[in-house]
N, C-alpha and C positions, 0 to 999 in steps of 0.2 A: 293523630299520634302515629309515628311509624314503628312499626315491628324490626325486630330484626336483621330476619330475610331481604326487606327494604335496606336497610342503613347498610349490612353489608356487599350490598350488591354497588359492584362501581361502576361513575359512569362512561361511556363509550365516548371517543370523542368524532365527531362528524368525519366520513370517509373523507371530505373533498380535505380536512385537515392534515389528516394523517398521509394523505398524498402531494399534499402541498411541498414539503420540500424536494421531494424526487421531480419534482413538476420545476423546481427553482432550478435543480441540478439538470435539467435536460432543455431549458430554454440556457441557460449557460453553455450547455456543452454548442446547440448551436448558433447562437451568439460567436464564439469565437471565432468558429466556420466562416460563419455568414460573415461575420465582420473582415474576411480577409486575414487574420492574424495567422493562419498555417501557411500562409506563404513567407513565414520566418524562421522555419522552423526548417534550414537547411543548412549546410558548412557553408555555399556561398552570401547568405547573409549574415554570417558571424563574423566570416573572413570580411567581408565587406565594412562590417561595424565596428571590430575588434576593437581597433582603438581608440574611440567613441567611448567604447562601452570601459576597456581601462582608464580612461582620464574620467572618468564620471566615477567610478570607482574610487581611486586616488585621491581625491576630491569630496570624494564622500562615503567615506568607507562603509559608517552606521547605517546611512539611509539605503546604500546601495545592501546589508547585510540582508535587512527590517522588508526591503521593494524585493530579493529575490525569494526568501522566505515566505512572504504572504503569497507569490505570485505561483509556486510552488506547492503550496495549500488550498492557493483557490482552486487553481485551475486541474489539482487531482481528485480535490471535491466534487468539480463539475468534470468527473471519469476523462477529459481529455490527455490524448495520450501523447503528451510530452515527456513525461519520468525522463524517459533517456536523453533526451539534451536537455530540458537540464540542469540534469547528473552533470551531465559534459561539459554547459556552461557555468555550473557552480566547479566544477574544478580550473576552467578556465579561467574564472575573476577570482575566485578566495584560493587554490591551491587543493592540493588531494584530502587533505584530513581537513581542512576548515567549508571544503566545496563539498563534501563528500556527508559531513556532518550535519549541513544546513539543509540538505537536500535530502536526506534521514529524517529529519523535523518535521520537512514540510510534507514531505511523501504518508508520513505517519498520520500527522492533524487531516490532512486531507482524507486523507482514504478513511478515517473514523468517522467522521460526516457522512460518508458514503453508507458505511454500516450502521449510523444507527439509523442512517434515514430509512432505510432499508427494514430495520427492525421495526420502525416506530409505522412504517406503514404497514409490511408484510406479519409484522409477528406474532401477533390474534388469529390469522388467518390460519397458518399453518399450521399453531400448534390445536387449532379445529381438525383442521383435514389430514395429519400426522396419523398414519398410520404406527403398526406395532415394528417396522422396522425402521423408520424414520426416529419411532420414540430411540428404541436400539442405539442409532448410531449416533443419536442426538450423548446416550448418554456414553457410549463409550469414548467420543468424541470431548466429549466433557471431562472424563477420567483423567482424561492426559491431555488439556485443555492447549498445557501451554505448549508442549513438546508438538501438536500438529502446528500450533501453527507458526511456530519458527520453521518443519522443516517446510510448510507452505510456501514461506516467505525466502527463505534458501535456494531450495532451487526453483532456476530459471524457469522451468518446462511449464509452469503453470501460469495462465494469464493473468495478469494483475487483478482485473476487474471480474474475472471471477472469485479470487481470492476475498476480494472485498465485500460478497457479500452471501459466501457460503456460509462463512462462521456468523454473520446475521440471522441466518435460517437455522442455523443449530443451536442459535441459543449461547454464545460465546461470552462473559464476563468481559466488558469493553476494556479494562485495566489488564485482563491477557491478550486480548486483544493488539492494545497497543503496548503493551512489551514484546509478542511475539513479532507484529511488525517490525517493529526500530529493531531490532535485535537480526531476524532473522535477513533483514535486507542488506545489511553493513559490508557483508562480502560484496554483493554485486555493486554497490553506490560505490564502495572505493574504487573497484577496477575504474568504472570510467569516470569516476571525478579524477583518475591517472593517468586517465587519457584523456580526460578534455585541461588537464593540465599541463599535458605536452600538444596541445592544439595549435598553440602559436611556433612552434618550430617548425610543424604538420605546414600548417600556412606558408610556408615559407620555402616548403618544395613544391605547393600544389596539388600536395599531391590529400588524400580525405585517410583517415583511420579510419581502420575494422573494428567495425562493432559489432564483430561477430565472435570477439574476443575472450566471450568470455562461458562461447561456448570449445575455446581452444581446449583440450586433453589437459595440457600443463594450469589450468584457471579451472574447468568441472570438476575437473577427479578429485581435488582436492573440498570441495564444496559437498558433494557426493557423500564423500565421505565422510567429513562433519552432519551431515544428516543422515547419515546409518548408526555414527554412534550416537547420534541426542535419537534414537528411537531402542535404544540398546537395554534401555532402561523400561520400555512399554513390553518390548520381548521375552526381558529377561519375568515380569511379571506373572504375562499368561502362560511362561512356560511353569514357574512354581508358584502359581495359583491353588492353593490347598482345595483338594475334592471333597465337593461335599458328603458327608457321612450319610451311609446308607442304612443307621440303626434308628 
């Protein structure tokens, strides 16, 4: 008969099983570029195929919506850096609002796959190795995790892949991660979907859109302002934090 200590000790998954999701992600990343799909990430390729894409969308709207969202999800899960291009494509094919929302849905689900894979592979190791400083950072992050996730996604100064991984190491809840990712990326997604929505007219002139538009002062300033406003409750909480009585 097993004693209480043996019954309460959970079995650890074999190390190969823990790293299998990350291996699949790496293989998918390599396959994308190894098979030459990266060649289609250009305005020239989109311009050459725009009429066929629009015709296919008009004849198969539901299939087009599903195919686009699934492709966005899978490529994001494989960490392929195509988010900007796919958001432009979404705006071009479905318009600013619909294209932006489809892009947000695919990006959120795909990023969550990476988040869960990283936490599954490294969670136990990091928890065992974490020192007092990391533990304090984790506690501070978790206290206001939704706000921090929102700001990390909102401000386009942090690499997408980095924001996918760091919350996994700080033990952020999956629900908070998804909510912060979806809502935090709304401004950027809508800006680039809007650019994509106007690509038809741009192609007619033979020009290319300005992909650095989100860093222009008239767009970046309100985004940073929103980030600062969302942090005010955290600053207020720290300022008004009651002092521990010495009695």
